[in-house]
TORKEDREN-507610 format. One record per residue (C-alpha): chain; residue in three letters; x, y, z; residue number from 1. Coordinates in steps of 0.001 Angstrom, whole numbers, plus 500000, padded with zeros to 6 digits. Example, Ala and Ser with C-alpha at 12.3 -4.5 7.8 and 13.67 -1.06 7.14 Angstrom:
! residues 2
REC   mol   type     east    north       up   seq
REC     A    ALA   512300   495500   507800     1
REC     A    SER   513670   498940   507140     2
***
This chain:
! residues 546
REC   mol   type     east    north       up   seq
REC     A    MET   165132   291021   738094     1
REC     A    LYS   162112   289557   736177     2
REC     A    ASN   160385   288858   739440     3
REC     A    LEU   161191   292317   740732     4
REC     A    PHE   159692   293793   737618     5
REC     A    LEU   156416   291815   737960     6
REC     A    ILE   156141   292852   741578     7
REC     A    LEU   156536   296676   740568     8
REC     A    VAL   153907   296243   737824     9
REC     A    LEU   151492   294587   740186    10
REC     A    PHE   152017   297508   742719    11
REC     A    VAL   151401   300134   740190    12
REC     A    LEU   148254   298402   738759    13
REC     A    THR   146915   297748   742420    14
REC     A    PHE   147241   301452   743515    15
REC     A    SER   146029   302730   739966    16
REC     A    CYS   142782   300618   740476    17
REC     A    LYS   142380   301795   743969    18
REC     A    ASP   142862   305442   743033    19
REC     A    ALA   140386   305020   740024    20
REC     A    ASN   137858   303443   742383    21
REC     A    GLN   138310   306443   744919    22
REC     A    LYS   137651   308728   742068    23
REC     A    ASN   134623   306977   740989    24
REC     A    GLU   133105   306839   744584    25
REC     A    GLU   134010   310621   745041    26
REC     A    SER   132134   311361   741648    27
REC     A    ILE   129088   309440   742493    28
REC     A    GLU   126505   311861   743649    29
REC     A    ILE   123578   310569   745601    30
REC     A    GLN   120375   311968   744211    31
REC     A    PRO   117976   312938   746757    32
REC     A    THR   114563   311277   746845    33
REC     A    THR   111095   312712   745943    34
REC     A    MET   110205   313092   749493    35
REC     A    GLN   113604   314496   750367    36
REC     A    LYS   113013   317080   747606    37
REC     A    ASN   109629   317803   748938    38
REC     A    LEU   111042   318230   752531    39
REC     A    SER   113501   320794   751005    40
REC     A    LYS   110792   323235   750113    41
REC     A    TYR   110898   324101   753839    42
REC     A    VAL   113675   325672   755772    43
REC     A    ASN   113804   325383   759501    44
REC     A    VAL   113541   328545   761725    45
REC     A    LYS   113592   328767   765350    46
REC     A    LEU   110711   330717   766869    47
REC     A    THR   111781   332646   769642    48
REC     A    ALA   111212   336154   771309    49
REC     A    ASP   112515   338420   773878    50
REC     A    LEU   110925   337246   777297    51
REC     A    SER   112841   339567   779403    52
REC     A    LEU   110061   342171   779665    53
REC     A    LEU   107295   339630   780846    54
REC     A    THR   106007   339638   784346    55
REC     A    ASP   106437   336653   786514    56
REC     A    ASN   102750   335879   785930    57
REC     A    GLU   103087   336299   782076    58
REC     A    ARG   105887   333870   782059    59
REC     A    GLU   103832   331363   783964    60
REC     A    MET   100896   331880   781828    61
REC     A    LEU   102737   331491   778643    62
REC     A    PRO   103196   327767   778679    63
REC     A    ILE   099526   327317   779556    64
REC     A    LEU   098514   329232   776436    65
REC     A    ILE   101071   327203   774416    66
REC     A    GLN   099428   323982   775675    67
REC     A    ALA   095910   325223   774763    68
REC     A    ALA   096857   326339   771442    69
REC     A    ASN   098706   322929   770857    70
REC     A    LYS   095455   321097   771229    71
REC     A    MET   094035   322787   767933    72
REC     A    ASN   096561   320568   766037    73
REC     A    ASP   094461   317273   766477    74
REC     A    LEU   091208   319166   765767    75
REC     A    PHE   092606   320494   762739    76
REC     A    TRP   093960   317169   761488    77
REC     A    TYR   090138   315783   761843    78
REC     A    GLU   088792   318687   759768    79
REC     A    ALA   091652   318685   757166    80
REC     A    TYR   091805   314798   756842    81
REC     A    GLY   090257   312742   759413    82
REC     A    ASP   092125   309800   761287    83
REC     A    LYS   095510   311191   761755    84
REC     A    THR   096756   308091   763754    85
REC     A    ALA   095644   305571   761160    86
REC     A    LEU   097270   307574   758395    87
REC     A    LEU   100651   307954   760232    88
REC     A    ASN   100664   304195   761262    89
REC     A    SER   100273   303061   757510    90
REC     A    ILE   103537   304802   756546    91
REC     A    THR   106845   303370   757237    92
REC     A    ASP   109137   305956   755498    93
REC     A    GLU   110204   308737   758072    94
REC     A    ASP   110507   311224   755178    95
REC     A    SER   107041   310700   754021    96
REC     A    LYS   105834   310856   757569    97
REC     A    ASN   107244   314048   758246    98
REC     A    PHE   105814   315569   755026    99
REC     A    VAL   102456   314286   756008   100
REC     A    LYS   102804   316192   759362   101
REC     A    ILE   103797   319436   757726   102
REC     A    ASN   100780   319304   755570   103
REC     A    TYR   098332   317926   757925   104
REC     A    GLY   097469   315100   755734   105
REC     A    PRO   098705   313112   752467   106
REC     A    TRP   098180   316233   750106   107
REC     A    ASP   100910   318669   749168   108
REC     A    ARG   099639   322186   750104   109
REC     A    LEU   102206   323830   748074   110
REC     A    ASN   101712   321725   745002   111
REC     A    GLY   097888   322206   744492   112
REC     A    ASN   096841   319635   747267   113
REC     A    ALA   098442   316986   744997   114
REC     A    SER   098453   313627   746580   115
REC     A    PHE   101961   312155   747545   116
REC     A    ILE   101003   308967   749472   117
REC     A    GLU   100287   305940   747243   118
REC     A    GLY   096828   305021   747201   119
REC     A    ILE   095321   308026   748313   120
REC     A    GLY   093335   310090   745704   121
REC     A    ASP   092442   313704   745447   122
REC     A    LYS   091635   315823   748407   123
REC     A    PRO   087895   316216   748807   124
REC     A    LYS   087050   319897   748108   125
REC     A    GLY   085107   320087   751406   126
REC     A    ALA   087873   318405   753375   127
REC     A    ASN   086448   316398   756213   128
REC     A    PHE   083681   318931   756934   129
REC     A    TYR   081445   316977   754658   130
REC     A    PRO   080788   313465   753670   131
REC     A    ALA   083360   312927   750648   132
REC     A    ASP   080479   311509   748276   133
REC     A    MET   078402   314895   748955   134
REC     A    THR   077605   316874   746047   135
REC     A    LYS   077105   320764   746236   136
REC     A    GLU   073294   320222   744693   137
REC     A    GLU   072655   317618   747476   138
REC     A    PHE   073756   320029   750315   139
REC     A    GLU   071723   322760   748805   140
REC     A    ALA   068583   320822   748585   141
REC     A    ALA   069014   319152   752089   142
REC     A    GLU   067051   320218   755258   143
REC     A    ILE   069832   320464   757810   144
REC     A    ASP   069878   322252   761322   145
REC     A    ASP   071987   325237   761194   146
REC     A    LYS   072732   324768   757566   147
REC     A    SER   074697   328017   757092   148
REC     A    SER   076801   327644   760406   149
REC     A    ILE   080374   327822   760157   150
REC     A    TYR   080652   325981   763286   151
REC     A    ASN   079400   322561   762491   152
REC     A    PHE   079972   319282   760467   153
REC     A    VAL   077817   317815   757919   154
REC     A    ARG   077398   313982   758077   155
REC     A    ARG   075324   311192   756954   156
REC     A    ASP   072880   308919   759140   157
REC     A    ASP   072316   305148   758742   158
REC     A    ASN   069756   306031   756117   159
REC     A    GLY   072053   308340   754038   160
REC     A    LYS   070327   311651   755035   161
REC     A    LEU   072408   314570   755896   162
REC     A    TYR   072580   316065   759256   163
REC     A    SER   074808   318376   761206   164
REC     A    ILE   076837   318253   764385   165
REC     A    PRO   078306   321283   766038   166
REC     A    TYR   081891   321556   766606   167
REC     A    HIS   081432   321795   770520   168
REC     A    LYS   079606   318392   770296   169
REC     A    GLN   082013   316621   767894   170
REC     A    PHE   085046   317750   769954   171
REC     A    GLU   083381   317773   773342   172
REC     A    SER   086069   316407   775504   173
REC     A    GLU   089066   318001   773720   174
REC     A    LEU   087097   321532   773893   175
REC     A    ALA   086504   321204   777567   176
REC     A    GLU   090171   320558   778202   177
REC     A    VAL   091070   323775   776305   178
REC     A    SER   088377   325706   777794   179
REC     A    ASN   089766   324816   781309   180
REC     A    LEU   093334   325923   780337   181
REC     A    LEU   092006   329105   779151   182
REC     A    LEU   090455   329561   782549   183
REC     A    ASP   093724   328647   784238   184
REC     A    ALA   095483   331409   782089   185
REC     A    SER   092913   333915   782998   186
REC     A    LYS   093674   333528   786732   187
REC     A    LEU   097120   334718   785900   188
REC     A    ALA   096100   337576   783778   189
REC     A    ASP   097287   341113   785131   190
REC     A    ASP   095624   342704   782342   191
REC     A    GLU   091830   342910   782929   192
REC     A    GLY   091122   342857   779199   193
REC     A    LEU   092963   339664   778559   194
REC     A    LYS   091384   338073   781624   195
REC     A    THR   087965   338820   780178   196
REC     A    TYR   088689   337737   776681   197
REC     A    LEU   090156   334275   777932   198
REC     A    GLU   087199   333556   780263   199
REC     A    LEU   084578   334428   777316   200
REC     A    ARG   086683   332491   774952   201
REC     A    ALA   086779   329459   777311   202
REC     A    GLN   082982   329699   777334   203
REC     A    ALA   082903   330055   773492   204
REC     A    LEU   084537   326953   772864   205
REC     A    LEU   081909   325103   774796   206
REC     A    ASP   078925   326617   772859   207
REC     A    ASP   080308   327736   769692   208
REC     A    ASN   079084   331279   770446   209
REC     A    TYR   081983   333252   769684   210
REC     A    GLN   080872   336871   769104   211
REC     A    PRO   081236   337896   772709   212
REC     A    SER   084712   336921   772993   213
REC     A    ASP   085479   338463   769608   214
REC     A    LEU   083995   341828   771164   215
REC     A    ALA   086068   341357   774102   216
REC     A    TRP   089130   340656   772189   217
REC     A    MET   088430   343850   770091   218
REC     A    ASP   088386   345774   773500   219
REC     A    MET   091824   344518   774555   220
REC     A    LYS   094060   347498   774372   221
REC     A    THR   097061   347218   777050   222
REC     A    ASN   097639   343290   776924   223
REC     A    THR   101426   342063   776336   224
REC     A    LEU   100402   338327   775911   225
REC     A    ASP   097695   337167   773331   226
REC     A    ILE   096138   333981   771912   227
REC     A    VAL   094136   333450   768894   228
REC     A    ILE   092348   330307   769303   229
REC     A    GLY   089269   328292   768140   230
REC     A    PRO   087587   327904   764596   231
REC     A    ILE   088402   331043   762494   232
REC     A    GLU   089282   330875   758720   233
REC     A    THR   087293   328890   756267   234
REC     A    TYR   089977   328444   753645   235
REC     A    GLU   090058   324736   754066   236
REC     A    ASP   086508   324330   752937   237
REC     A    GLN   086874   324627   749073   238
REC     A    LEU   083578   323224   748555   239
REC     A    PHE   081622   326312   749916   240
REC     A    GLY   084360   328208   751717   241
REC     A    ASN   082044   328252   754698   242
REC     A    LYS   083211   325768   757415   243
REC     A    ALA   085681   327462   759854   244
REC     A    ALA   088788   325418   760975   245
REC     A    HIS   090750   325263   764215   246
REC     A    GLU   093933   326890   764806   247
REC     A    GLY   095927   328721   767418   248
REC     A    TYR   098672   331411   767786   249
REC     A    VAL   100440   332398   770936   250
REC     A    LEU   101875   335958   770826   251
REC     A    ILE   104017   338609   772515   252
REC     A    LYS   103315   342120   771731   253
REC     A    ASP   106109   344188   770478   254
REC     A    GLN   105153   347438   772462   255
REC     A    GLU   107711   349718   770782   256
REC     A    TRP   106784   348657   767215   257
REC     A    SER   103037   348714   767977   258
REC     A    ALA   103222   352375   769166   259
REC     A    LYS   104620   353322   765626   260
REC     A    LEU   101850   351600   763914   261
REC     A    SER   098875   352824   766057   262
REC     A    ARG   098034   355776   764166   263
REC     A    PHE   097383   353905   760986   264
REC     A    ALA   094047   352621   761578   265
REC     A    SER   092466   356137   761899   266
REC     A    PHE   093186   356655   758374   267
REC     A    LEU   090562   354174   757293   268
REC     A    PRO   087514   356227   756897   269
REC     A    GLU   089257   358829   754881   270
REC     A    LEU   090953   356270   752653   271
REC     A    GLN   087603   354673   752177   272
REC     A    LYS   086126   357562   750423   273
REC     A    GLY   088838   357760   747916   274
REC     A    ILE   089022   353876   746899   275
REC     A    PRO   088665   353681   742966   276
REC     A    VAL   085090   352449   742683   277
REC     A    GLU   081657   354075   742240   278
REC     A    GLU   080003   355666   745346   279
REC     A    ALA   077557   352954   745631   280
REC     A    TYR   080306   350561   746524   281
REC     A    LYS   081926   352441   749361   282
REC     A    THR   078861   353840   751621   283
REC     A    GLU   080070   351690   754401   284
REC     A    THR   082105   353255   757130   285
REC     A    PRO   084811   351071   758538   286
REC     A    GLY   085182   350846   762073   287
REC     A    THR   087693   353074   763681   288
REC     A    ASP   088182   351142   766977   289
REC     A    SER   090695   348992   765076   290
REC     A    ASP   094189   347998   766432   291
REC     A    LEU   097396   347805   764608   292
REC     A    ASN   100149   346198   766468   293
REC     A    ALA   103236   344384   765909   294
REC     A    TYR   104074   340977   767579   295
REC     A    ASP   106540   338092   768101   296
REC     A    VAL   104588   334826   767575   297
REC     A    VAL   105845   332065   769643   298
REC     A    PHE   103561   329088   768828   299
REC     A    TYR   101565   328174   765753   300
REC     A    ALA   098994   325114   765491   301
REC     A    GLY   096290   323837   763265   302
REC     A    ASP   095040   325634   760179   303
REC     A    CYS   097779   328525   760543   304
REC     A    ASN   100697   325964   760779   305
REC     A    SER   099730   323878   757723   306
REC     A    GLY   101943   324265   754573   307
REC     A    SER   102682   327880   754190   308
REC     A    LYS   102793   329772   757388   309
REC     A    THR   100653   333051   758090   310
REC     A    ILE   102729   336201   758868   311
REC     A    ALA   099970   338600   759609   312
REC     A    ILE   096478   338291   761063   313
REC     A    ASN   093242   340166   760466   314
REC     A    LEU   090415   339406   762787   315
REC     A    PRO   087631   338886   763646   316
REC     A    ASN   085820   337787   760573   317
REC     A    ASP   082326   338330   761921   318
REC     A    GLU   080860   341216   759719   319
REC     A    GLU   078823   342545   762593   320
REC     A    VAL   081715   342917   764850   321
REC     A    GLN   083838   344505   761827   322
REC     A    LEU   081167   347094   761248   323
REC     A    GLN   080800   347706   765015   324
REC     A    LYS   084422   347504   766149   325
REC     A    GLY   086702   347206   763125   326
REC     A    THR   089363   344674   763324   327
REC     A    ARG   092677   344016   764893   328
REC     A    ARG   095606   343647   762707   329
REC     A    LEU   098512   341730   764001   330
REC     A    GLN   101832   341769   762269   331
REC     A    LEU   104044   338621   763111   332
REC     A    LYS   107293   340503   763003   333
REC     A    ASN   109642   337641   763848   334
REC     A    ALA   107963   335191   761143   335
REC     A    MET   108025   337992   758585   336
REC     A    ARG   111895   338666   759063   337
REC     A    ALA   112423   334898   758736   338
REC     A    LYS   110550   334828   755217   339
REC     A    PHE   112125   337898   754017   340
REC     A    ASP   115788   336904   754825   341
REC     A    LYS   115331   333159   753852   342
REC     A    ILE   113143   333514   750932   343
REC     A    LEU   112276   336925   749553   344
REC     A    VAL   115675   338187   749140   345
REC     A    PRO   117312   335139   747425   346
REC     A    ILE   114386   335127   745130   347
REC     A    SER   115078   338874   744201   348
REC     A    GLU   118583   337655   743029   349
REC     A    TYR   117187   335376   740528   350
REC     A    LEU   113875   337185   739349   351
REC     A    ILE   114146   340857   739767   352
REC     A    ASP   116342   343184   737336   353
REC     A    GLU   119433   343870   738667   354
REC     A    SER   119087   347536   738510   355
REC     A    GLN   115955   347358   740713   356
REC     A    ARG   117205   344876   743416   357
REC     A    LYS   118151   347858   745718   358
REC     A    HIS   114468   348478   746260   359
REC     A    ILE   113940   345103   747987   360
REC     A    THR   113677   346249   751749   361
REC     A    PHE   112449   344669   754980   362
REC     A    ASP   110623   347756   755848   363
REC     A    ALA   108793   347822   752402   364
REC     A    PHE   107906   344099   753001   365
REC     A    PHE   106661   344847   756548   366
REC     A    ALA   104377   347674   755392   367
REC     A    ASN   102915   345802   752270   368
REC     A    THR   102108   342889   754664   369
REC     A    MET   100568   345197   757292   370
REC     A    PHE   098383   347221   754875   371
REC     A    HIS   097191   343986   753185   372
REC     A    GLU   095613   343153   756473   373
REC     A    VAL   094487   346847   757104   374
REC     A    ALA   093025   346789   753610   375
REC     A    HIS   090473   343974   754547   376
REC     A    GLY   088677   347022   756310   377
REC     A    LEU   088166   348839   753342   378
REC     A    GLY   085450   348272   750773   379
REC     A    ILE   082161   346757   751363   380
REC     A    LYS   080976   343640   753619   381
REC     A    ASN   077343   343660   752225   382
REC     A    THR   076162   343500   748629   383
REC     A    ILE   074190   346533   747299   384
REC     A    ASN   071612   344683   745725   385
REC     A    GLY   070014   342631   748549   386
REC     A    LYS   072050   339448   747908   387
REC     A    GLY   073304   339306   751626   388
REC     A    THR   076814   339693   752587   389
REC     A    VAL   079557   339302   750173   390
REC     A    ARG   080849   336072   751813   391
REC     A    THR   077518   334217   751345   392
REC     A    ALA   076665   335465   747831   393
REC     A    LEU   080378   334581   746574   394
REC     A    LYS   080378   331285   748308   395
REC     A    GLU   083727   329377   747731   396
REC     A    HIS   085073   332177   745823   397
REC     A    SER   084628   334727   748611   398
REC     A    SER   087931   334240   750222   399
REC     A    ALA   089926   334474   747093   400
REC     A    LEU   088467   337656   745881   401
REC     A    GLU   088764   339078   749523   402
REC     A    GLU   092380   338337   749634   403
REC     A    GLY   092806   339926   746239   404
REC     A    LYS   091120   342983   747431   405
REC     A    ALA   093456   343259   750415   406
REC     A    ASP   096379   342612   748234   407
REC     A    VAL   095683   345543   745659   408
REC     A    LEU   094164   347983   748235   409
REC     A    GLY   096915   347336   750652   410
REC     A    LEU   099121   348888   747710   411
REC     A    TYR   096544   351716   747312   412
REC     A    MET   096836   352644   751152   413
REC     A    VAL   100715   352686   750923   414
REC     A    GLN   100542   355070   747974   415
REC     A    GLN   098045   357231   749524   416
REC     A    LEU   099743   357272   752758   417
REC     A    HIS   103099   357753   751104   418
REC     A    GLU   101727   361013   749225   419
REC     A    LYS   100667   362528   752626   420
REC     A    GLY   103875   361868   754028   421
REC     A    GLU   102682   359414   756621   422
REC     A    ILE   105390   356614   755671   423
REC     A    ASP   108885   357166   754807   424
REC     A    GLY   110941   355576   752072   425
REC     A    ASP   111039   355522   748284   426
REC     A    MET   107554   354283   746706   427
REC     A    LYS   109775   352051   744414   428
REC     A    ASP   110689   350030   747411   429
REC     A    TYR   107009   349329   747993   430
REC     A    MET   106235   348385   744373   431
REC     A    THR   109295   346484   743716   432
REC     A    THR   109071   344515   746975   433
REC     A    PHE   105308   343919   746171   434
REC     A    ILE   106139   342381   742876   435
REC     A    THR   108884   340243   744348   436
REC     A    SER   106491   339103   746863   437
REC     A    ILE   104203   337849   744453   438
REC     A    PHE   106657   335368   743270   439
REC     A    ARG   107232   334340   746816   440
REC     A    SER   103521   333660   747221   441
REC     A    VAL   102661   331943   744036   442
REC     A    ARG   105202   329162   744888   443
REC     A    PHE   102380   328050   747414   444
REC     A    GLY   100337   327100   744257   445
REC     A    ALA   097093   328413   742962   446
REC     A    SER   094930   325967   744770   447
REC     A    SER   094217   328025   748165   448
REC     A    ALA   092559   331276   748550   449
REC     A    HIS   095705   333220   748667   450
REC     A    GLY   097105   331360   745854   451
REC     A    LYS   094227   332254   743420   452
REC     A    ALA   094350   335890   744690   453
REC     A    ASN   097954   336002   744007   454
REC     A    MET   097429   334662   740385   455
REC     A    ILE   094629   337111   739690   456
REC     A    ARG   096974   340040   740583   457
REC     A    PHE   100038   338588   738716   458
REC     A    ASN   098255   338152   735456   459
REC     A    PHE   096252   341299   735653   460
REC     A    PHE   099300   343318   736277   461
REC     A    LYS   101104   341553   733459   462
REC     A    GLU   098467   342284   730956   463
REC     A    LYS   098326   346031   731949   464
REC     A    GLY   102199   346180   731610   465
REC     A    ALA   102986   346686   735339   466
REC     A    PHE   106224   344726   734683   467
REC     A    THR   107941   343026   731833   468
REC     A    ARG   110157   339903   731686   469
REC     A    ASN   113534   340336   730561   470
REC     A    GLU   115357   337921   727991   471
REC     A    ASP   117459   336504   730922   472
REC     A    GLY   114271   335570   732889   473
REC     A    THR   114381   338598   735198   474
REC     A    TYR   111303   341106   735659   475
REC     A    LYS   111554   344647   735520   476
REC     A    VAL   108598   346920   737221   477
REC     A    ASN   107063   349581   735203   478
REC     A    TYR   106317   351963   738264   479
REC     A    ASP   103834   354229   736258   480
REC     A    LYS   101817   351502   734661   481
REC     A    MET   101572   349637   738000   482
REC     A    ILE   099919   352487   739693   483
REC     A    VAL   097294   352304   736948   484
REC     A    ALA   096858   348511   737308   485
REC     A    MET   096388   348772   741109   486
REC     A    SER   093505   351230   740499   487
REC     A    ASP   091882   349178   737845   488
REC     A    LEU   092118   345813   739509   489
REC     A    SER   090742   347476   742712   490
REC     A    ASN   087696   348859   740661   491
REC     A    VAL   087077   345296   739326   492
REC     A    ILE   087259   343535   742694   493
REC     A    LEU   085042   345971   744581   494
REC     A    THR   082542   345850   741879   495
REC     A    LEU   082230   342116   741931   496
REC     A    GLN   082013   342132   745585   497
REC     A    GLY   079442   344824   745945   498
REC     A    ASN   077306   343061   743287   499
REC     A    GLY   077523   339664   744837   500
REC     A    ASP   078520   338560   741165   501
REC     A    TYR   079188   334945   741772   502
REC     A    ASP   079467   334062   737842   503
REC     A    GLY   081996   337035   737388   504
REC     A    VAL   084190   336002   740246   505
REC     A    ALA   084074   332465   738909   506
REC     A    LYS   084889   333712   735449   507
REC     A    LEU   087849   335804   736845   508
REC     A    VAL   089158   332965   738940   509
REC     A    ALA   089053   330582   736027   510
REC     A    GLU   090720   333027   733633   511
REC     A    ARG   093399   334749   735731   512
REC     A    GLY   093838   332338   738821   513
REC     A    VAL   096088   330115   737034   514
REC     A    ILE   099932   329835   736689   515
REC     A    SER   101266   330070   733127   516
REC     A    ASP   103885   327617   731852   517
REC     A    GLU   106410   330465   731484   518
REC     A    LEU   105960   331481   735157   519
REC     A    GLN   106060   327943   736359   520
REC     A    ALA   109571   327455   734457   521
REC     A    ASP   110886   330682   736274   522
REC     A    LEU   109571   329144   739776   523
REC     A    ASP   111092   325879   738877   524
REC     A    ARG   114367   327686   738580   525
REC     A    LEU   114023   328796   742141   526
REC     A    SER   113600   325250   743134   527
REC     A    SER   116575   324188   741128   528
REC     A    ALA   118468   326977   743187   529
REC     A    ASN   117492   325414   746364   530
REC     A    ILE   115660   328384   747419   531
REC     A    PRO   112874   327358   749954   532
REC     A    VAL   109240   327867   749452   533
REC     A    ASP   108340   328394   753163   534
REC     A    VAL   109321   327669   756727   535
REC     A    VAL   108982   324989   759278   536
REC     A    PHE   109106   326270   762959   537
REC     A    GLU   110963   324752   765498   538
REC     A    GLN   108906   325960   768479   539
REC     A    GLY   107515   325500   771995   540
REC     A    THR   108348   325899   775750   541
REC     A    LYS   111964   324550   775372   542
REC     A    VAL   112855   326680   772352   543
REC     A    LEU   111949   329513   774477   544
REC     A    GLY   113949   328557   777337   545
REC     A    LEU   110942   328224   779826   546
***
């Protein structure tokens, strides 16, 4: 009996210990690494589109356009960082390597370009467009060929003297390959406008003379396929805001949605007359040959694919082309829908007053984004006091102020067209979605042009009482005060642009282009709730089933 008793005791203890160990193992929660947290800022989205309406030639052309756009990745890598291969080969951790690829370098674009690879310091303001040790004063004093060109790099010779090298020389072999791909695609083009554009763009890549192809791109009206490719936006150059970075989009026009939108561009001259600023700042007449269309984007590469992803395009940036032809506004409907569903709606559930969440709608999100792009055509491109173009006068601050202008004048356009009965829905939908979109956008940080514009708008609207913060950390829109704040901020921005007031813009950015501790705490709550900041695309011919 004694032996039996001991056996029973041992049996109970053995299984009690085993059970306790199992519970301990089950209660141990494996904490994600810092890099896994970084990767969780992004949610994967498959970039697909309906190809059923494409012709046989268009289906054959699409992979060629994707191949051409894909070449922009390596060019942008060089512009943003330098030697991509050496950097990736120096990293053994796969999560770190993946995060480097998302950011096109070792700096977190959603965290003020903070370095996340040990041993690598701050990102140079001029990225890799200029020597890292070059000062603004040295550049301004130097005698350099085509100094103001947006299509060249600045380098040092063996004696330390600054000189320039054009993009078409720096990337000669790569651009020759892309040029040939565009020519191959042009031979398959059923649309004459697309054929002409592809031929001219192929030549532009070889000589950096992009204006003829920009004009041809504006003349395209009936094409279904499209490609935006080359050195385009100057956001990556935060030293002077002058050097253009390479990128590529491949697009399929949604003909049905585009037909609905086509009439809005015709309102630009009328709306220009009513913008809330003195007459001297609205004497320019916007081009009326502008297109407003909806697209499904099937491939991103280079600048537009780095960090936060673009959901709308307003091009060309050439001021002469804009004044002569206007611009084309491309709304990337499938990418926009992904961000609305996976990011904007979840944000509203945490940060918007419960009584106003019903006003968060995709139609309002689409319209606000669309009219942001249209609003780039309003206002002024040249200063009124002989300081040249707004872009050259405001230097590195020009992009931030231009984005701020488009944000606030986009809402102005919505209000005006809503009053005319040209757009449907409750105006509260547009304003509530507008405020919610600020929370989505400011999570990208305040280091980029868009980031600075977001914070200027947020802080200005807050000071004007356009919204208030509730005790529970949600925000409530004051619709009447928001209309006043929109008008006041429009006046401030348009006046600064027209005056070419560099110091005034610098002050505005320094005072209002920052994220407060209170707002950062609210944004951190979104991260704690695992709401992604942006998207990463699964894309390419296989995803499309080609």
